[in-house]
N, C-alpha and C positions, 0 to 999 in steps of 0.2 A: 476719217479713219485711215490708218496707216498700218501696213503689215510688211515685214521684211524677214527673209530667211537667210541664215548663215551656215556655211559648211561646218560639219563636225570637226573637232580637233584631230590633228594627225594621230593615227593609231587607234581611233575610237570608231571607225566606220562600221565595225561589226556590232557595236552597241548603241550608237547614237545616230539617228537619221539626220538631224540638223538641230541648230539653235534658231530661235525666232523671237521677234519683237513685234508687239502690236500695241497701238495706242488709239484711243478714241474718246470723244467727249460724250458722255452719257447724259449730260444735262443736269439740271438741279434736282429733278425728281428721280426717285429710285427706278432704275431700268433693269429689266431682266434680259439675259442672253442665254441661248440654248446651245449647249455643246453636244453635237451628235456623235454617236460611237464611231470608232475607226479601229485600225489595227495597231495602234501605238499606245504607249504609256508616256506620261509627261511629268516633269518636275516643273512646278509653276511658281515663279516669283511675281508678286504683284505690288503695284505702287499707286498711291493716290488716296482715295477716300475709303478704302477697304473693300472687301469682297465677302459675300455670304453665299451659301449654297442652300437650296431648298431641300430639306430632308424630312420625310414623314410629315409634311405640311408645315414645318417650322423652319424659319431662316436661322442658319447657324453660321456665325462669323468664322472665316478661315484665316489661319496665320499665313505668313509668307516665310518660307515656301511651304507648299503642300504638294501632294502627289495625286495625279489623276491617272488611275490605272485603266485597264480595259473596261469599257462601259457596256452593259447589256441593254441599257435604256438611256435616252437623253438625260443630261444633267442640266439643271437650271441654276444659274448664278445671278446675283444681283449686285449692282453698284450704282454710283452716281458721280457726276462731274467728270473731270479728266482722269482716265484710268489707263494704266500701262501694264504690260505683261512681258516678262522675259521667260521663255519656255525652253526646256531641254527635251526634245522629242526622242524617246528611246524605243528600241524594239522590246516588246514585252518579255521576251526570254532573256533579256540582258539587264533590265533596270535594277532588279534586286541585287544581282551580283555587283553591279556598279556601285551601289550604295552600301553594300554589306548588310542588307536587311533580309528578314525572312519573308518569303513570298506570301501573298494573300490575294483575295479576290475582291477587296474593297474598291469600289469605283472611285471614290474620293477619300483620300487617306491623309490624316495628319500624322507626321512622323518627326522624331527627334534625330538630328544628324548634324555634324559639323558644317555641312554645306550652308546651313542657316546663317553662319557667320558672314556670308556674302551680302546679306540683306542691307546693312547700313552703308557699306561702300557702294553698292549698286544704286541705292537711293540717291546718293550724291551724284553719281554719273547721270542718272535719269534727270535730276533737277537741273543739271548743266546742259542737258540735251546731247550728251556725248554717248550715243548708243554704241558706236564701235568700241569705245573704251569699256563700256559695260560688258559687251560680249567678249572682249579680249580678257577681261578679268575672270569671267566664268570659264573660258577655255584654259587659262593658266591654272586655275584651281583644279580643274579636271586632270591636267597634265601632272601637276604636283602631287596629286593624291591618287594617281592611277592604281587600281587594284593589282595585287600581286599576281592574280590569275586573270586570264583573258576569257572571253566568251568561248564556251565549249565548241570545238570545231564541228561536231555533229550538229549542234544547234545553228551555227552559222550557215552551214551548207543547206540545212533544212529551210532556214529563213530565206536564203537567196532563191531557192526553188519556189517557195510559196509566194514570194513577192513577184517573181517573174510570171508565175501563173495567175497572179492577182486573186489568189485564194481558191481558184477553180482546179484544184489538184487533189485526187484521192490520197488519203493518209498513206496507203501502201506505196504510192509513187513518190511521196515526199520522203519516206523512209529510204527508198531505193536511191534517191538523189543524194541523201545524206550518208549513204553507205552504212545503214544501220537497220536493225530489225524494227518492225512496228512497235513491239513491246519496249525495246530500249529507247526509241525515240519518244514514245509517250511518257515513259518514266522520267526522262530528262526534261521534257516540257513541263510536266507537273511540278518537278522539283525546282525549276528555274522561274516559272511564272505563275504557278497555281492553276494553269489552264491546260486543256488538251490541245493537240494539233488541230482537231476539228473545230474547237472553239475559236482559235485564232484565225483559221482559214475562213470560217464563216463571217467574221468581222471584216476581214480583208475584202471579201467578195461584196458584202453589204456596202462597204466604203465606195466601191466602184459604181454600184447602182446609185447610191446617194449623190455622188459627184456628177454622174451623167444626167440624172433627173434635174439637178440644179441648173446645168448648162442647157439641157434640152428637155424642158418639161412636157413637150408634146410628143416625145418619142414613143414608138410602138412598143408596148411592154412585152408582147410575145417575142418580137425579134430581139429585144434586149435580153430576155431570159435565155434565148438560144445562144446569143453571143457570149454570155458569161457562164454558160455551162449549167444552168438550172434545168431541172427536168422539164418544166413547162412554166407558163405564166403564173399558174396558181402556186407553184413552189416558190417562185420569186416573191410573190405577194406575201406568202406566209412568213418567209424569212425576213423580209423587209419590215413587216409589222412587228415581228419579234424584237427587233433592235430599235425601231423608231417609235413604236407605239401607234403608228398610223399606216394607212395603205400607201402604195406608191402613187396612186392617182391623187389622193388627198395631199400628200407631201408636195407633189408637183404644183397643185393649185395654191398651196400655202406659200410657196416660194415668192409669189407676187407680193406678199405682205411683209416680206423680210428684207432686211439689209444683210449682206454677207460679209463676214470678216474672216480672212484667212488666205493661205496660199494653196498649194496643191494638196496638202494633207490636212492641215488644221482647218476645221470648219466650225464656225459658230454663227448663230443667227440672232439678230436683234430686231425687235419689232420696229417696222418703218413708221 
């Protein structure tokens, strides 16, 4: 397995966290991998034998690219043989403005957009093993098609504050950091991402718990709850189960059965 992250294009730092490339050999049999929720939305290009998502108990093939919005529960994808991904990791309050699409709350979304024209040339770069060339092509496309409007300054300031606090900041303090009223900030978040400030903050904080449990599965949950601003361990456990479908303790035990694919933010798990 191989995972590499690349800086966002110049001028896109308020909309794009990074670009990334992942490659792994899933073998001849169909293999599932689980993508766990976090505080980002992604534009996903995939290459190889195809990719399907499990939805309502049915495997549904996904085109390339597709969008992975904010997830409220893990998403399960299936593929086989050698499989590669190029992802554009976006802040959820910026991705729809970047693409000129109407915001919604779909976790996995198929969408029509000119960016799909990159699929064939990217496939050629991937076949040659020229990953830097593929990433450069994506960056140039973004630069050439830059939206006429940038991310709202209020949303940018709010996002910076939320990221710095790792999601553990009351909405009123986020609004203060963005120099806006709570009502104005909530309206702008809903218009830009389809979600509330509290929704996004909750996912950001869950992401911290998830990553810490992966690295330190034996950590004391009460001390972790205190460190990340939860009311108590029970509060942490309820929120964790809300997004992961399992308890923190069960998640920590399950990590022993998984292989991990990803960098600091992208986290996917494959059955070992």
